[in-house]
Every structure is written in structure tokens, then in C-alpha cells.
C-alpha positions in Angstrom: 119.9 67.5 143.7 121.0 71.1 142.5 120.4 74.3 144.8 116.9 76.3 144.0 117.7 79.6 142.8 115.0 82.1 143.8 114.9 85.9 141.9 116.1 84.7 138.4 112.5 86.1 137.1 111.7 88.7 139.4 112.6 89.8 142.7 111.2 88.0 145.4 111.6 90.8 147.9 109.1 93.3 146.2 106.9 95.5 148.5 103.9 93.1 148.3 106.0 90.4 150.1 105.7 92.5 153.1 102.0 91.3 153.3 102.0 88.3 151.5 105.2 86.5 152.7 105.4 84.3 150.0 109.1 84.0 149.9 109.4 83.6 153.6 107.0 80.4 153.1 109.1 78.8 150.6 112.4 79.7 153.0 110.9 77.9 155.7 110.1 74.9 153.7 113.8 74.8 152.0 114.9 75.3 155.9 112.7 72.6 157.1 113.8 69.9 154.5 117.6 71.2 154.4 117.5 71.7 150.5 120.2 74.6 149.5 119.3 78.0 147.9 120.3 80.9 146.5 118.7 84.2 146.6 119.0 87.3 143.9 117.4 90.2 145.0 118.0 94.1 145.5 115.3 94.3 148.2 116.4 95.1 151.8 113.3 93.2 153.0 115.5 90.3 153.2 116.5 91.4 156.4 113.3 90.2 158.2 114.1 86.8 157.2 117.5 86.6 158.7 116.0 84.4 161.5 115.9 81.5 158.6 118.6 82.5 156.4 121.2 82.6 159.5 120.6 79.2 160.6 120.7 77.9 156.9 124.1 79.7 156.4 125.6 77.8 159.5 124.5 74.7 157.8 126.1 76.0 154.4 122.4 76.0 152.6 122.1 79.4 151.8 124.0 82.1 149.4 122.6 85.8 148.9 123.1 87.7 145.6 122.8 91.2 146.1 122.6 94.1 143.4 124.4 97.4 143.0 124.4 99.6 140.0 125.6 102.6 141.0 126.7 104.4 144.2 125.3 108.0 143.2 121.7 108.2 145.0 120.4 110.6 142.2 121.2 108.3 139.6 119.6 105.3 141.7 116.6 107.0 142.3 116.5 108.0 138.3 117.3 104.4 137.4 115.7 102.3 139.8 112.9 104.9 141.2 111.2 102.1 143.6 114.2 100.4 144.6 116.5 100.7 147.7 119.0 103.6 147.6 122.9 102.4 147.6 123.7 103.1 150.7 120.7 100.9 152.5 121.7 98.1 149.7 125.2 98.5 151.6 123.5 98.2 154.8 121.6 95.1 154.0 124.9 93.6 152.8 126.2 94.7 156.3 123.2 93.1 157.9 123.5 89.8 156.1 127.4 89.6 156.4 127.1 89.8 160.2 124.9 87.0 160.7 127.2 84.9 158.6 125.2 84.8 155.3 127.2 84.3 152.4 126.7 87.7 150.3 127.6 88.1 146.3 127.7 91.7 145.2 126.2 91.5 141.7 127.3 94.7 139.8 124.4 94.5 137.4 123.5 96.3 135.2 127.0 97.8 133.8 125.9 100.6 131.7 129.0 101.8 129.4 129.5 105.6 129.2 127.2 106.2 132.5 128.0 103.4 135.3 130.8 101.7 134.0 133.5 104.4 136.0 132.0 103.0 139.4 132.8 99.5 139.1 136.0 99.7 141.4 134.3 101.9 143.9 131.2 99.6 144.1 133.5 96.6 144.5 135.5 98.4 147.2 132.2 99.4 148.8 130.7 96.0 148.6 133.9 94.6 150.1 133.9 96.9 153.2 130.3 95.9 153.8 131.1 92.2 154.0 130.6 90.6 150.3 132.9 87.6 149.9 132.4 87.3 146.4 131.1 89.6 143.5 130.1 89.4 139.7 128.9 91.8 137.1 126.7 91.8 133.9 126.4 94.2 131.0 123.2 96.2 130.4 121.1 93.9 128.2 118.4 95.5 125.7 116.1 93.0 124.4 113.2 93.3 122.4 110.8 95.9 123.4 113.4 96.9 126.1 115.7 98.7 124.0 113.3 101.5 122.9 112.4 102.0 126.5 115.7 102.5 127.8 116.6 105.1 124.9 113.6 107.2 125.6 114.8 106.8 129.4 118.4 108.3 128.3 116.7 111.1 126.4 115.0 111.8 129.2 117.0 111.2 132.3 120.8 111.4 130.8 120.3 113.4 127.4 123.7 114.2 127.8 124.8 111.0 127.8 122.8 109.4 125.3 124.7 109.2 122.4 128.1 108.1 124.1 126.1 105.0 126.2 124.4 103.7 122.9 127.4 104.1 120.6 129.5 102.3 123.5 126.7 99.8 123.9 126.7 98.7 120.3 130.5 98.4 119.8 130.3 95.8 122.5 127.5 94.0 121.0 128.6 94.0 117.2 126.9 96.9 116.2 123.4 96.1 117.7 121.7 97.4 120.7 121.6 93.7 122.0 123.4 90.4 121.0 121.5 87.6 122.6 124.3 85.0 122.1 124.9 82.8 125.0 128.4 83.8 125.3 128.0 87.5 124.5 124.7 88.7 125.8 126.1 89.3 129.7 129.6 90.6 128.9 129.9 91.9 125.0 132.8 91.5 123.0 135.6 93.7 121.5 138.0 96.1 123.2 135.6 97.7 125.8 134.5 94.5 126.9 137.9 93.3 127.3 138.7 96.2 129.4 135.8 96.1 131.8 136.6 92.5 132.3 140.0 93.2 133.3 139.4 96.0 135.3 136.7 93.8 137.4 139.1 91.0 137.8 141.8 93.4 139.2 139.5 95.0 141.7 138.4 91.9 142.8 141.7 90.7 143.7 142.6 93.8 145.0 139.6 93.7 147.6 139.6 90.0 148.2 136.5 89.1 146.6 136.2 85.6 144.9 134.6 85.0 141.6 132.9 81.9 142.9 131.0 81.6 146.3 131.4 78.5 148.6 129.7 75.4 147.4 126.5 74.7 149.3 126.1 71.2 151.2 123.7 69.1 148.6 124.0 66.1 150.9 121.8 67.1 153.7 118.5 67.3 151.7 115.9 65.3 153.7 112.7 65.0 151.2 109.4 64.7 152.6 107.9 61.5 153.8 105.3 60.5 150.8 101.7 58.9 151.4 102.7 55.4 153.0 106.4 56.0 153.8 107.7 54.5 156.9 108.1 57.4 159.5 111.2 57.7 161.5 111.2 56.2 164.8 113.2 59.6 166.1 
């Protein structure tokens, strides 16, 4: 039995969740049957569910990964116009940590020649907010995403557009994107190696581990099936 990871395809705390409460209902089921889970999000609405997450954390049943892209509020607004601002995300890390919920700071996506200089500052801010561990991922531009991002660069960061794409291609073997399993998240070459070393050094400096604490995979109590003998107590 493995932990369920919520948020790998799309953010589970999009604005509509405030009304639909789908994520909250899923968490209630996971809590009731003691199933371990991991949540990946950039949404501050997760604070609403601390009444569920805190008890699960005390039972080693939950971890949260919260993404940070930049500390620059103007750049953040241009990159992720409908997402919470950097300061607000750090506030969410503090709120989760204060209730004992283990938080991973996900420095993602790292954009070469645009946000990569912030890696150390992002990790420092996350550690001060209470994050316990951290990870990073390089910007990925599969399929139709590449032309969309190039257009975004020309409109929002024209002075950096050439530098960003040149550096990114240098980290992907001359292509906008390399989907190879061992390369797509980190890239290759000297720039990728330098980024990897900078990240590791900053994590060590701020006491951030690379791996989160293991979740309890032994406490799961599956719901009774039709015909099962119910417990007396």
C-alpha cells in the first residue's frame, strides 16, 4: 500500500474548491481510513483544511509540497497571474508548519536566466517559514507549451528572452525540451550541474533535507465490504 499523491496533474486547491469541496471530501475519507497521502499545491486554500491535516500529521499520514517560483511579486504576477503571491505562499507554509504539518518547499519551475538566481533566497525564505525539506525542477516545455512560453517571454521579459531560451537549450541538448526520464526535471551539462550543486549547498546551509519523513503505511483500515463481519468495538 502506497501513499496517494494529490495534485500531480492539476492543483487540488483551485478557486472552485472553495465551493465544491472535492479535495476536502477526499481528505475526510483518507483521514477516516488512515490512508497516507501527499498533497502538492500552490494554493493557500489548503489552510481551510488544517482541522483534517493536523491530526493526520500527528499520525504520520500526511505531507504537503508547496511550490515557490520567485520572491519577486511583480514577476510572480506575470508568471502566475491567478496564483497566490510569494509572501502569501510563505504565510501558508508558516500556518501548516505551526500545526505540525510537514512541508516540502518545491522550487519549481526554475527558469534559467530569469529565476535561477533566486534559488538560495527561496530556500532561505522557505526554511524561515518552517519548511522541513525541499526539491527543485527545471522549467519543462513539452509540445505546445514551448511556443506559448516563448510568446510569454517576448511579451513580459523581452530583454531576457534570448538568454532564457539559449540557457534552457544548453541544458536540454540544444532543444527546447528533452523528455528523457533522467533529464527532463534537471537538465544536463555544466549549467545544470552548477544549479544542482547550488541547490544542495543551500539546503545544507538552511537545514532542509532532500527527503521527507516516511509516512505510516501500516495504519490503513480498509472500509468493510458487503458481507464482512463488523468489529464489536
